[in-house]
N, C-alpha and C positions, 0 to 999 in steps of 0.2 A: 400583601400586608404593608400598609403605608407607615413607615417609621421616620422618614426624612425626605429632604429635597436635595440631597447630595448628588453631585455628578462624579463618576469614577475618574480617578487620575492616578495612574500607576506611579507617578513621580512622588506621591506622598509616601508610598512604601519604600521607594528607593532612598528617600531622605532618611528614613529610619535606618536603613542598611548603612548609610554613611555616618551614622551616629549623631545625626542632627535632629532638630525638632521639626516635625511636619507642620503645615499651616493649621491643621485640625487633628483631633485624635484619630488615629488610624488603626484599623483592625487587621489581625492576622489569625487565620484558622487553617489547620491542615486540611480538614474536610468536615462535613456535617453528616446528615443522614436524609434519606428520601422524605420521611414525613415532615421534617422541618423545612426542607427545600420546597415541598408542596405548599406549606403554610406561608412561607415568605413570598413565594412566586404567585400565590393564589391560583394555582392550577395543578392538575394531577399529571403524573408521569404518563405519557401516552403508552398504550398497550400494543402499539404496532409501529412499523417503520424501523429505521436503523436505531436499535436500542442504545448503543453507545453514544451516538450523536444526539439522540433525544435526551439522554440523561445529562450530557454535557450542556445542552441548551437550557435544561431545567436548572442546572447548577449555576450557570451564568445569570439567569433571571433571579435566582435566590440570593446570590452574592451581591448583586446590584441592589436588590430590595433591602438587604441588611446593611448597606452602606460601605461595602468593600470596594477596593480599587482593583481587584483582580478576582479571578475565579479559579478553583482547583480543577485540573484535569487529572482524575485518579490514575488513568493510564493513557499514554499517547498512542498505544497500539495494544494488541493482544499478546505481545511478547511476554514470556514468563519461563521459569524453570520448572519443568514437570517433576513432581515427586509422587510417591504413593499417597502422601497427605492430601494432594489435590483431588483425589478420587473418592475420598471418604467424606461422610457427612460432617460438616463443621458444627461444633458445639460452642458454648460460650467460652470455653477455654480449650487449649490443645497442648499436648506434651511437646517439649522441644526434642524429644527422642522418638517422635512418631513419624512414620512415613519415609524414612531415609532410604536412599538408593545407592549411595557410594560408600563402599567399605574398604576397597583395596584398589590396586592398579588396574586389575582386570575390569571391575565395575566402572572405574573412572573412564577407561578407554571405550567401553561399550555404551556409555551414557550418550543419549542424543542431545548434544548441546544446541541450544537455540541460536539461530543466526538472526540478529536484530534487523538485518537488512532485508529479511524475507517476510516482514510483517507490514501491514497496511496502517500508515499513519495519517491517512487522508482526513480523518476527523479534525485534525488540527488546522487543516485548510478550510474544510467545510464549515467550521464554526465562525469564520471571519465575518460573514454578513450579520451574524447574530451578536457579535461582541459590541457593546456600547462604546462610543468614542471615549478614549482615555483608559479603557480597561484592557488587560492582558490576561493570559492564562499562566498558572503555575503548574508545571508538569511534575507529577510524582513518579517514582520508580515502582516497579512491581516488587516491593520490598528492597532492602539494600544488600550490600556485599556480604556482611556478616550474617544477616538474617537468611539469605539464600544458601550460604555455605552450611549453616546449621541445619536448614531444612533438607539439604542434600545428604549430609553425613550423619545427622543426629548430634545433639549437643555432647552427650557423654562420649560418643565415638570420636568426635572432633578433639576433645580434651586429650584422649589417649593418643590420637593420631599425631598431635603436635609434639608429643614426646617420643612415640615409637616410630613414627614415619614422617618426619618434617618435610622431606621432599614432596610427598603426596599431598600433605596439607597445603603446602605452597602452590602446588599445581592446581588444586581446587580453588583456592583464593584467586589465583591469577586468571583462571578460566572464567570464573564468575565475574571478576572485576572487569575483564576485557569485554565480555558480552554486555554488561551494564553500561560501560563507557560508550560503546557504539550506540546503544539505545538512546542515551542522552545526546550524543553528537547529532544523531538524526533528528531528534526532537527540536534541537536548537536551530535547525535550518528553517523552521516555520515562523512566519511573521507574527502569528497569534501568540507565540510563547514569549513571556516577559521574565519569567523566573523558573528555575528548576529546584526541586527538593530532593536532596539526597537523604531519603528516609530510611534509617537503619538503626534499629534498637541495639544498644551496646551493653546493657547491664541489668542487674537485679536492683533491689532497693539499697543494698549496702556495698556493692562492689560491681566492677565490670565483669562481663562474661569471661573474658580472657585477661591475662595480665597486661598491664600497660606496655610492657616490653614486647609481648606477642602482637598486640594491636599495632605497635609502631613498625614491626617487621612485616606482618602479613596483610594488614587491613588498611592502614593509613595511606600507603602509597597509592592505592586505587581511589580513595576519596580525594587525595591531592590531584590526581589526574582529572577527576570529574569537575573539581573546582576550576582547574586550568581550562578545561573545555568550555565551561560556562563563561568565564571571563574573556576568553579568546573571542567568543561570539558577542561580547558586550552585554551579557546578562548576569545578574547576581544569582547566587546559589545559597540556599539555606540548608542547615543540617537539622533534621528532626530525629531525635534519638531519645528514647525513654530509658529510664533507669539511672543509676549512679554514674556521674560523669566528672565529678570534681577533680579527680587526679589526672584527667586527660583534657581538661578545658584549655589549658595552654596550648596543647597540640591542635585543638580545633581552631583556635585563633591563629596559630602559626600557619595552618593549612589555608588560611585566608577565606574561610566561610564568611558570608556577609551577615548571617543571622543564625541564632541558635533557638530551637523550639523544643518544647516539652520540659515541664518543670513540675515537681511534686513537693508539697509542703513537708512530707515526711523525709525527703532527701535534702532539699534546699529550697525554701520558698523563693518565689520570683522576686520578691522585694530584696532579699539578701543577694540573689544572683545579680540583680541590677546594680547594687552597690559595689559588688566585686568586679563586674566586667563591663559596665557601661562605659562607652567610649572606645572599647576594643572590639566589640561585636554587637550587632543588633540583638536586643532581648525581645523575644516574640512570645506573646500570649502569657501563660503562667498562672491564670486563675485556676487553682487546684480543683481537680474533678470531684474529689470527696467533698470539698468545701461547697462547690456549686450544687451538689446533689442534696446535701444535708442542711444547708442554710436557706433562709427565706430570701425573697427578692430584695427586701430593704437592705439586708446585710450584704448581699451580693453587690448591689449598686454602691454601697458605702465603700467596700473594699476596692472596687474598680475605680471609683473616683479618687480614692487615696493613692492608688498606684499611678493614675494619670497626674495627680498633683505632684507626686514624687519626681516624675519625669519632666515636669514643667520647667522650661528654661534650660534643660539639659539634653533632652532628646534621646534618640536611640531606642525607643520603645513603641511597640504596637500591642494593642489590647486584644485579648482572646483567652480561650481556655488553655489549660496546661497540657492538653493532649489533642482532643478532637471533640466532636459533638455526637455522642452515641444516643441511641434511641431511649436508653434508660435515664438520661438526663432530662428532667422535666422541661418541656419547651418554654414555659413561662420564666423559668430560671435563666435560660439562655437569652431570652428576649430582654430580661433585666440587664444582663451584661451589655447587650447592644444599646439599650436605652442610655445606660451610663455613659458610653462613649459618644453617642450622638448628642446628648444633652449637656455634656461637660462644657 
């Protein structure tokens, strides 16, 4: 799908992370979906060969066609934390109390913890010949520290565990955090990787899953280590986290994340987030999912242009959705967002 004549340049996004204004409007998206990838790339996902590598190649073609300076690698390898949830049919929603496998010290000790070093990351090397000049990958994690802790213990169980058995709760956090840190450290050794995403949902609509004090004690030390690993390798790192985050945003900035992604109008619109935190952290995406679904293309382009105008001369903003591009978002609505950025 021909939308533009742009050439990718990862430095545009790095400029946003530095709080500066890029030479042209710059996009950020956590990930899209296969049908929109196929529309943008003007080809179908192959039904044979190395599925993960072929999907990554399709993603690269789609991100380039859309005018991005990077492409998302959903997974650097098949590394993951196995739970009972993984073996069940996924529906549109899933309970945070479903599929847990760790309830006590005995189940903690018996759990088969994944060793990040035992997985194949070669797709990050094999993609190099297919990356356009100037483009890099953003590597996501297989969910984040808190998300995996909740999947392993169950949300309600974790809440009780934090009060009834804090040493066990800390042991689970530390084991998950250590495994994820190694996954990112390995990913950062590959030339194709230009950014990592510490994607970890932290809250509901009106509050965080855990108290800010608990997050600072159990969770944030591991995010800080992930940030340090990225910066040690010379790469930026963004936080993608859904839900209410206002009370811990200063912590996010203090941990030295280069950008924050995921915003909802019902929590705090991206326009207000930009006014509060611009200059302290890159503000990424933010076009609310409900807005994109329920409004027409003209309204979408108008809001996107207004957001780009707000950031004009100030910088530190990249245009995109507030979360990701699911299949239930009408494709033409998302194309309107892209056109707004390209034509601005």
